[in-house]
Structures are given as structure tokens and as C-alpha cells.
KOLLUMVO-995931 format. One record per residue (C-alpha): x, y, z; residue number from 1; chain; residue in one letter. Coordinates in nm, 4 decimals, decimal comma, padded with zeros to 6 digits. Example, Ala and Ser with C-alpha at 12.3 -4.5 7.8 and 13.67 -1.06 7.14 Angstrom:
REM KOLLUMVO-995931
[[01,2300; -00,4500; 00,7800]; 1; 'A'; 'a'];
[[01,3670; -00,1060; 00,7140]; 2; 'A'; 's'];
***
This chain:
REM KOLLUMVO-995931
[[00,0000; 00,0000; 00,0000]; 1; 'A'; 'm'];
[[00,1071; 00,3602; -00,0516]; 2; 'A'; 'l'];
[[00,2956; 00,5432; 00,2198]; 3; 'A'; 'n'];
[[00,0539; 00,7643; 00,4123]; 4; 'A'; 't'];
[[00,0980; 01,0577; 00,6483]; 5; 'A'; 'v'];
[[-00,2107; 01,0845; 00,8678]; 6; 'A'; 'i'];
[[-00,3244; 01,4101; 01,0250]; 7; 'A'; 'h'];
[[-00,5965; 01,4126; 01,2879]; 8; 'A'; 'g'];
[[-00,8300; 01,1421; 01,4109]; 9; 'A'; 'a'];
[[-01,1304; 00,9769; 01,2435]; 10; 'A'; 'p'];
[[-01,4527; 01,1763; 01,2767]; 11; 'A'; 's'];
[[-01,8126; 01,1647; 01,1578]; 12; 'A'; 'd'];
[[-01,6940; 01,3143; 00,8293]; 13; 'A'; 'a'];
[[-01,5222; 01,0915; 00,5745]; 14; 'A'; 'p'];
[[-01,1436; 01,1269; 00,5615]; 15; 'A'; 'p'];
[[-00,9829; 01,3509; 00,3028]; 16; 'A'; 'l'];
[[-00,7244; 01,1817; 00,0827]; 17; 'A'; 'l'];
[[-00,4595; 01,4065; -00,0788]; 18; 'A'; 'i'];
[[-00,2902; 01,2761; -00,3947]; 19; 'A'; 'a'];
[[00,0124; 01,4922; -00,4941]; 20; 'A'; 'p'];
[[00,1366; 01,5577; -00,8440]; 21; 'A'; 'g'];
[[00,4475; 01,4448; -01,0296]; 22; 'A'; 'l'];
[[00,7631; 01,4868; -00,8150]; 23; 'A'; 'f'];
[[00,5398; 01,5771; -00,5208]; 24; 'A'; 'g'];
[[00,5004; 01,4070; -00,1853]; 25; 'A'; 's'];
[[00,2844; 01,4007; 00,1258]; 26; 'A'; 'a'];
[[00,5161; 01,6499; 00,2962]; 27; 'A'; 'r'];
[[00,4382; 01,9156; 00,0333]; 28; 'A'; 'n'];
[[00,0827; 01,9279; 00,1707]; 29; 'A'; 'w'];
[[00,1657; 01,9274; 00,5427]; 30; 'A'; 't'];
[[00,0466; 02,2811; 00,6232]; 31; 'A'; 'v'];
[[-00,2872; 02,2460; 00,4435]; 32; 'A'; 'i'];
[[-00,3403; 01,8916; 00,5719]; 33; 'A'; 'a'];
[[-00,2837; 01,9920; 00,9355]; 34; 'A'; 'k'];
[[-00,5308; 02,2783; 00,9158]; 35; 'A'; 'r'];
[[-00,7995; 02,0742; 00,7412]; 36; 'A'; 'l'];
[[-00,7531; 01,7942; 00,9959]; 37; 'A'; 's'];
[[-00,9218; 02,0076; 01,2614]; 38; 'A'; 'e'];
[[-01,2568; 01,8911; 01,1195]; 39; 'A'; 'k'];
[[-01,1759; 01,5540; 00,9623]; 40; 'A'; 'r'];
[[-00,8938; 01,3070; 00,9294]; 41; 'A'; 'q'];
[[-00,6612; 01,3945; 00,6429]; 42; 'A'; 'v'];
[[-00,4469; 01,1300; 00,4752]; 43; 'A'; 'i'];
[[-00,1646; 01,2685; 00,2605]; 44; 'A'; 'a'];
[[00,0012; 01,0243; 00,0224]; 45; 'A'; 'l'];
[[00,3267; 00,9492; -00,1495]; 46; 'A'; 'd'];
[[00,2217; 00,8197; -00,4901]; 47; 'A'; 'm'];
[[00,3905; 00,5055; -00,6244]; 48; 'A'; 'r'];
[[00,7472; 00,5694; -00,7449]; 49; 'A'; 'n'];
[[00,7578; 00,8738; -00,5127]; 50; 'A'; 'h'];
[[00,8687; 00,9382; -00,1552]; 51; 'A'; 'g'];
[[00,8497; 00,6387; 00,0749]; 52; 'A'; 'd'];
[[00,5987; 00,4456; -00,1359]; 53; 'A'; 's'];
[[00,6839; 00,1349; -00,3342]; 54; 'A'; 'f'];
[[00,8435; 00,1376; -00,6783]; 55; 'A'; 'w'];
[[00,6808; -00,0300; -00,9770]; 56; 'A'; 'd'];
[[00,7312; -00,0287; -01,3536]; 57; 'A'; 'd'];
[[00,3582; 00,0330; -01,4041]; 58; 'A'; 'd'];
[[00,2700; 00,4000; -01,3593]; 59; 'A'; 'h'];
[[-00,0577; 00,4011; -01,5516]; 60; 'A'; 's'];
[[-00,3556; 00,5958; -01,4213]; 61; 'A'; 'y'];
[[-00,5479; 00,2720; -01,3819]; 62; 'A'; 'k'];
[[-00,2741; 00,1514; -01,1444]; 63; 'A'; 'a'];
[[-00,2596; 00,4851; -00,9607]; 64; 'A'; 'l'];
[[-00,6375; 00,4827; -00,9142]; 65; 'A'; 'a'];
[[-00,6190; 00,1302; -00,7741]; 66; 'A'; 'a'];
[[-00,3574; 00,2522; -00,5239]; 67; 'A'; 'd'];
[[-00,5949; 00,5252; -00,4047]; 68; 'A'; 'l'];
[[-00,8805; 00,2763; -00,3782]; 69; 'A'; 'a'];
[[-00,6669; 00,0481; -00,1630]; 70; 'A'; 'e'];
[[-00,5923; 00,3279; 00,0828]; 71; 'A'; 'v'];
[[-00,9601; 00,4253; 00,1022]; 72; 'A'; 'i'];
[[-01,0604; 00,0637; 00,1656]; 73; 'A'; 'e'];
[[-00,8148; 00,0549; 00,4550]; 74; 'A'; 'a'];
[[-00,9757; 00,3666; 00,6078]; 75; 'A'; 'h'];
[[-01,3440; 00,2911; 00,6048]; 76; 'A'; 'g'];
[[-01,4313; 00,2426; 00,2382]; 77; 'A'; 'g'];
[[-01,5274; 00,5985; 00,1405]; 78; 'A'; 'q'];
[[-01,3415; 00,9290; 00,1313]; 79; 'A'; 'a'];
[[-01,3270; 01,2743; -00,0158]; 80; 'A'; 'd'];
[[-01,0292; 01,3033; -00,2506]; 81; 'A'; 'v'];
[[-00,8147; 01,6016; -00,3482]; 82; 'A'; 'l'];
[[-00,5729; 01,5409; -00,6344]; 83; 'A'; 'g'];
[[-00,3242; 01,7879; -00,7779]; 84; 'A'; 'h'];
[[-00,1858; 01,7631; -01,1320]; 85; 'A'; 's'];
[[-00,0877; 01,3967; -01,1861]; 86; 'A'; 'm'];
[[-00,2692; 01,3179; -00,8616]; 87; 'A'; 'g'];
[[-00,5723; 01,4954; -01,0065]; 88; 'A'; 'g'];
[[-00,5751; 01,2609; -01,3035]; 89; 'A'; 'k'];
[[-00,5383; 00,9626; -01,0706]; 90; 'A'; 'a'];
[[-00,8298; 01,0939; -00,8635]; 91; 'A'; 'a'];
[[-01,0457; 01,1392; -01,1733]; 92; 'A'; 'm'];
[[-00,9678; 00,7826; -01,2798]; 93; 'A'; 'm'];
[[-01,0601; 00,6672; -00,9291]; 94; 'A'; 'l'];
[[-01,3961; 00,8418; -00,9694]; 95; 'A'; 'a'];
[[-01,4591; 00,6503; -01,2917]; 96; 'A'; 'f'];
[[-01,3378; 00,3092; -01,1730]; 97; 'A'; 't'];
[[-01,4387; 00,3131; -00,8026]; 98; 'A'; 'h'];
[[-01,7207; 00,5697; -00,7730]; 99; 'A'; 'p'];
[[-01,8562; 00,4129; -00,4534]; 100; 'A'; 'd'];
[[-01,5258; 00,4892; -00,2799]; 101; 'A'; 'h'];
[[-01,5675; 00,8600; -00,3412]; 102; 'A'; 'l'];
[[-01,8031; 01,1112; -00,1818]; 103; 'A'; 'r'];
[[-01,6658; 01,4378; -00,3203]; 104; 'A'; 'r'];
[[-01,3788; 01,5079; -00,5569]; 105; 'A'; 'l'];
[[-01,1475; 01,8082; -00,5821]; 106; 'A'; 'i'];
[[-00,9168; 01,8333; -00,8836]; 107; 'A'; 'v'];
[[-00,6453; 02,0976; -00,8480]; 108; 'A'; 'a'];
[[-00,5256; 02,2532; -01,1738]; 109; 'A'; 'd'];
[[-00,5650; 01,9574; -01,4069]; 110; 'A'; 'm'];
[[-00,8016; 01,8647; -01,6901]; 111; 'A'; 'a'];
[[-00,8982; 01,5189; -01,8200]; 112; 'A'; 'p'];
[[-00,6876; 01,5346; -02,1341]; 113; 'A'; 'r'];
[[-00,3376; 01,4786; -02,2688]; 114; 'A'; 'a'];
[[-00,0729; 01,7499; -02,2359]; 115; 'A'; 'y'];
[[00,2429; 01,8284; -02,4318]; 116; 'A'; 'a'];
[[00,4927; 01,9214; -02,1610]; 117; 'A'; 'h'];
[[00,6646; 01,5855; -02,1295]; 118; 'A'; 'g'];
[[00,9990; 01,7153; -02,2579]; 119; 'A'; 'd'];
[[01,0236; 01,9555; -01,9656]; 120; 'A'; 'g'];
[[00,9604; 01,6788; -01,7141]; 121; 'A'; 'h'];
[[01,2112; 01,4518; -01,8877]; 122; 'A'; 'l'];
[[01,4702; 01,7310; -01,8717]; 123; 'A'; 'a'];
[[01,4230; 01,7473; -01,4945]; 124; 'A'; 'l'];
[[01,4611; 01,3712; -01,4663]; 125; 'A'; 'i'];
[[01,7798; 01,3827; -01,6722]; 126; 'A'; 'e'];
[[01,9153; 01,6610; -01,4505]; 127; 'A'; 'a'];
[[01,8480; 01,4554; -01,1388]; 128; 'A'; 'm'];
[[02,0017; 01,1442; -01,2923]; 129; 'A'; 'q'];
[[02,3128; 01,3412; -01,3906]; 130; 'A'; 'a'];
[[02,3763; 01,4640; -01,0365]; 131; 'A'; 'l'];
[[02,6854; 01,3045; -00,8792]; 132; 'A'; 'd'];
[[02,5188; 01,1929; -00,5581]; 133; 'A'; 'l'];
[[02,8345; 01,0379; -00,4149]; 134; 'A'; 'a'];
[[03,0005; 01,3808; -00,4057]; 135; 'A'; 'a'];
[[02,7208; 01,5472; -00,2074]; 136; 'A'; 'l'];
[[02,7346; 01,6140; 00,1644]; 137; 'A'; 'e'];
[[02,4983; 01,9102; 00,2055]; 138; 'A'; 't'];
[[02,1773; 02,0339; 00,0461]; 139; 'A'; 'r'];
[[02,3574; 02,3525; -00,0542]; 140; 'A'; 'g'];
[[02,6039; 02,1495; -00,2588]; 141; 'A'; 'q'];
[[02,3135; 01,9676; -00,4210]; 142; 'A'; 'a'];
[[02,1419; 02,2961; -00,5030]; 143; 'A'; 'd'];
[[02,4583; 02,4347; -00,6635]; 144; 'A'; 'd'];
[[02,5148; 02,1198; -00,8670]; 145; 'A'; 'a'];
[[02,1524; 02,0895; -00,9792]; 146; 'A'; 'l'];
[[02,1537; 02,4594; -01,0687]; 147; 'A'; 'g'];
[[02,3857; 02,3861; -01,3603]; 148; 'A'; 'e'];
[[02,0881; 02,2313; -01,5437]; 149; 'A'; 'q'];
[[01,7822; 02,3563; -01,3546]; 150; 'A'; 'v'];
[[01,7859; 02,7348; -01,3544]; 151; 'A'; 'q'];
[[01,4703; 02,8108; -01,1579]; 152; 'A'; 'd'];
[[01,5450; 02,8145; -00,7813]; 153; 'A'; 'p'];
[[01,1848; 02,7319; -00,6917]; 154; 'A'; 'g'];
[[01,1904; 02,4186; -00,9066]; 155; 'A'; 't'];
[[01,5220; 02,3128; -00,7547]; 156; 'A'; 'r'];
[[01,3916; 02,3645; -00,4025]; 157; 'A'; 'a'];
[[01,0845; 02,1571; -00,4835]; 158; 'A'; 'f'];
[[01,2868; 01,8694; -00,6302]; 159; 'A'; 'l'];
[[01,5439; 01,8756; -00,3514]; 160; 'A'; 'l'];
[[01,2727; 01,8074; -00,0948]; 161; 'A'; 'q'];
[[01,2907; 01,4511; -00,2274]; 162; 'A'; 's'];
[[01,6691; 01,4161; -00,2096]; 163; 'A'; 'l'];
[[01,7676; 01,2093; 00,0932]; 164; 'A'; 's'];
[[02,1087; 01,2842; 00,2438]; 165; 'A'; 'l'];
[[02,0467; 01,0600; 00,5432]; 166; 'A'; 'r'];
[[01,9944; 00,6893; 00,5933]; 167; 'A'; 'd'];
[[02,2930; 00,5813; 00,3874]; 168; 'A'; 'g'];
[[02,4247; 00,7169; 00,0581]; 169; 'A'; 'p'];
[[02,2476; 01,0185; -00,0941]; 170; 'A'; 'a'];
[[01,9574; 00,9131; -00,3128]; 171; 'A'; 'h'];
[[01,6487; 01,0497; -00,4855]; 172; 'A'; 'w'];
[[01,3144; 00,9357; -00,3468]; 173; 'A'; 'k'];
[[01,1893; 00,8940; -00,7034]; 174; 'A'; 'f'];
[[01,1969; 00,5932; -00,9316]; 175; 'A'; 'n'];
[[01,3419; 00,8110; -01,2052]; 176; 'A'; 'l'];
[[01,3762; 00,5296; -01,4585]; 177; 'A'; 'd'];
[[01,0116; 00,4286; -01,4260]; 178; 'A'; 'a'];
[[00,8869; 00,7882; -01,4374]; 179; 'A'; 'l'];
[[01,0883; 00,8544; -01,7542]; 180; 'A'; 'a'];
[[00,9649; 00,5350; -01,9194]; 181; 'A'; 'a'];
[[00,6027; 00,6160; -01,8305]; 182; 'A'; 'n'];
[[00,6128; 00,9853; -01,9230]; 183; 'A'; 'm'];
[[00,3829; 00,9425; -02,2271]; 184; 'A'; 'p'];
[[00,1196; 00,7930; -01,9952]; 185; 'A'; 'q'];
[[00,1754; 01,0516; -01,7224]; 186; 'A'; 'i'];
[[00,1171; 01,3488; -01,9502]; 187; 'A'; 'i'];
[[-00,1448; 01,1567; -02,1476]; 188; 'A'; 'g'];
[[-00,5007; 01,0558; -02,0727]; 189; 'A'; 'w'];
[[-00,6525; 00,7103; -02,1358]; 190; 'A'; 'p'];
[[-00,8901; 00,7032; -02,4315]; 191; 'A'; 'e'];
[[-01,1157; 00,4633; -02,2410]; 192; 'A'; 't'];
[[-01,1815; 00,7395; -01,9864]; 193; 'A'; 'a'];
[[-01,3365; 00,9643; -02,2505]; 194; 'A'; 's'];
[[-01,6692; 00,7775; -02,2273]; 195; 'A'; 'd'];
[[-01,6789; 00,7605; -01,8471]; 196; 'A'; 'a'];
[[-01,8547; 00,9904; -01,6034]; 197; 'A'; 'h'];
[[-01,8816; 01,0606; -01,2304]; 198; 'A'; 'f'];
[[-02,2090; 01,1869; -01,0869]; 199; 'A'; 'd'];
[[-02,0734; 01,3029; -00,7507]; 200; 'A'; 'g'];
[[-02,0036; 01,6612; -00,6572]; 201; 'A'; 'k'];
[[-01,6722; 01,7750; -00,8038]; 202; 'A'; 't'];
[[-01,4704; 02,0952; -00,7710]; 203; 'A'; 'l'];
[[-01,2122; 02,1967; -01,0292]; 204; 'A'; 'f'];
[[-00,9810; 02,4432; -00,8560]; 205; 'A'; 'l'];
[[-00,7444; 02,6287; -01,0886]; 206; 'A'; 't'];
[[-00,4796; 02,8981; -01,0770]; 207; 'A'; 'g'];
[[-00,5559; 03,2152; -01,2734]; 208; 'A'; 'a'];
[[-00,1940; 03,2295; -01,3932]; 209; 'A'; 'n'];
[[-00,1935; 02,8661; -01,5088]; 210; 'A'; 's'];
[[-00,2911; 02,7366; -01,8527]; 211; 'A'; 'd'];
[[-00,3462; 02,3756; -01,7429]; 212; 'A'; 'f'];
[[-00,7262; 02,4154; -01,7503]; 213; 'A'; 'v'];
[[-00,8722; 02,6289; -02,0290]; 214; 'A'; 't'];
[[-01,2246; 02,7458; -02,1042]; 215; 'A'; 'd'];
[[-01,2337; 02,4812; -02,3769]; 216; 'A'; 'q'];
[[-01,1687; 02,2140; -02,1138]; 217; 'A'; 'd'];
[[-01,4809; 02,3157; -01,9223]; 218; 'A'; 'h'];
[[-01,7115; 02,1597; -02,1810]; 219; 'A'; 'e'];
[[-01,5318; 01,8249; -02,1592]; 220; 'A'; 't'];
[[-01,5268; 01,8421; -01,7803]; 221; 'A'; 'i'];
[[-01,9024; 01,9066; -01,7610]; 222; 'A'; 'r'];
[[-01,9651; 01,6026; -01,9813]; 223; 'A'; 't'];
[[-01,7550; 01,3726; -01,7616]; 224; 'A'; 'l'];
[[-01,8493; 01,5395; -01,4320]; 225; 'A'; 'f'];
[[-02,2105; 01,6664; -01,4610]; 226; 'A'; 'p'];
[[-02,2016; 01,8223; -01,1129]; 227; 'A'; 'k'];
[[-01,8693; 01,9992; -01,1668]; 228; 'A'; 'a'];
[[-01,8084; 02,3384; -01,0090]; 229; 'A'; 'm'];
[[-01,5230; 02,5706; -01,1018]; 230; 'A'; 'f'];
[[-01,3185; 02,8021; -00,8819]; 231; 'A'; 'k'];
[[-01,0233; 03,0119; -00,9971]; 232; 'A'; 'e'];
[[-00,7579; 03,1431; -00,7575]; 233; 'A'; 'l'];
[[-00,6215; 03,4865; -00,8370]; 234; 'A'; 'k'];
[[-00,2439; 03,5382; -00,8362]; 235; 'A'; 'd'];
[[-00,1812; 03,1628; -00,8401]; 236; 'A'; 'a'];
[[-00,0236; 02,9329; -01,0967]; 237; 'A'; 'g'];
[[-00,0070; 02,5556; -01,1274]; 238; 'A'; 'h'];
[[00,1432; 02,5175; -00,7777]; 239; 'A'; 'w'];
[[-00,1536; 02,6938; -00,6205]; 240; 'A'; 'l'];
[[-00,1300; 02,4975; -00,2924]; 241; 'A'; 'h'];
[[00,2233; 02,6299; -00,2381]; 242; 'A'; 'a'];
[[00,1485; 02,9828; -00,3588]; 243; 'A'; 'e'];
[[-00,1889; 03,0345; -00,1872]; 244; 'A'; 'r'];
[[-00,2187; 02,7695; 00,0866]; 245; 'A'; 'p'];
[[-00,4680; 02,9565; 00,3066]; 246; 'A'; 'r'];
[[-00,7003; 03,0257; 00,0153]; 247; 'A'; 'e'];
[[-00,6808; 02,6614; -00,0973]; 248; 'A'; 'v'];
[[-00,7554; 02,5487; 00,2570]; 249; 'A'; 'e'];
[[-01,0580; 02,7789; 00,2843]; 250; 'A'; 't'];
[[-01,2027; 02,6745; -00,0524]; 251; 'A'; 'i'];
[[-01,1522; 02,3021; 00,0109]; 252; 'A'; 'v'];
[[-01,3057; 02,3255; 00,3585]; 253; 'A'; 'd'];
[[-01,6111; 02,5125; 00,2275]; 254; 'A'; 'a'];
[[-01,6641; 02,2646; -00,0558]; 255; 'A'; 'f'];
[[-01,6389; 01,9614; 00,1727]; 256; 'A'; 'l'];
[[-01,8809; 02,1171; 00,4205]; 257; 'A'; 'e'];
***
């Protein structure tokens, strides 16, 4: 089963499952998860091939949805689910394949379609693979070395959260080979999902400065999710939970209530 970080105790409300995006982890959602856990139990996840979860060659959305279903089954059989980016696609697939496991769905800055940004993700994987881990002793050294290929300091800081410099030799908490091999599936969207639908209440939360969900996507979303609602966060991009955590917390709490 996936590695879970649990915040709060079970309550009358169903637990909230948080599925992070590509290169993300449960720890990225700690602040929001802790605050939301005042009203319900919140279960933040490391997706497969990420963090402390298991590694597997299969990184299809069908497999990722099955992982989410397994966690929900272990925590009562029904949950609300919040998925960001890749985790959003996994959550949508869960809604199609295990609708009874889901009460309400929140998809953060992701649409049910294929994207064309795989080269950028592959470049990040190549940069991480090229890092001489044996020569690293501090995170500052890692940041300097990674900066030779990854110019944006925010991106480096995000990736370096998953570089372990403890518990033996330095290592990435990513299955980089599997993620690279599965990149077409990760940025893609299964054709079989185009005819599916989920009748539960669904919120699509997007960043105003992001182009991941367009007005054209809304028509497709309404077909697949008839009860879809849309909320746009001002001054936020794709990483809206990092840029506007309090606003995300408030919107998610209101929707779940």
C-alpha cells in the first residue's frame, strides 16, 4: 500500500485523501493537511514511485487509481479526494473506476486530457540522474550542482525536498527510470476514460496564472463530471497549494462542508 501521512483522528466526516502531483510528496501538503484535519482526518500520500511508497514499472492511471482505492478501503471504504496535477488525473480515474469509494472530488489545476509538456519533465529527470550523488554532503552542494541544469530556484527547491542525504548514501526518493519510461502515460489521458462519467459533486480548482485548464476544457469536464463546479484562484499558478495555501484550505473546507 502507498505510504501515508495521517493528520488528525477519524470523525463523523469521511477522511480527506490528498494525492500529490508528479515529483510531489505528502510532505508538500503538510500545512494544508494539518489545518484541514481540525474537522476531519486527512491522509496525505506518497504516490507510487515517489517518496516512501513502493516502486513499480507500471505508472498508468489505472494503477494509480487502484492505489488510491486500496488506501480508502483501509480507512473505512469511502473518502473525499483532493488530487493535484498527476494526482488529479489519478483521482479522476478513481472516480470513474471506483465511484462508490468517493463522496466528493477536488481536482487541483488539471483537466482530463493529454498534455504536451513531457519534454520539460524529462529534462528534470535527466538533470536529477546526472547529479553526482556520491560527491554530495549538504543540500547547498546539491542545489549548486543541480543549478547547472535547472535554472529556476523554486523548481530546484521543490525537487530537492525529495533528495535524501540521510539513511545511507544520498539518493532520490523517485523511481526516475520508471517515471521517464512512463512519461507518455503521465502526460497523457486514457482514451477509455473519454466515455466515463462521475455523478458526484466535483470541484475543479485552478490557478488564474496557469494554462493547465482552459475554457475549452470546461465543456469536456461538464460532460464527464455533470455536477462539476469551477473556482479560480487569483495570483496563483499551477502550484496553487504552495502559492496560496490559506485560500486553498478555505475553498476546500467550504466545498467539503
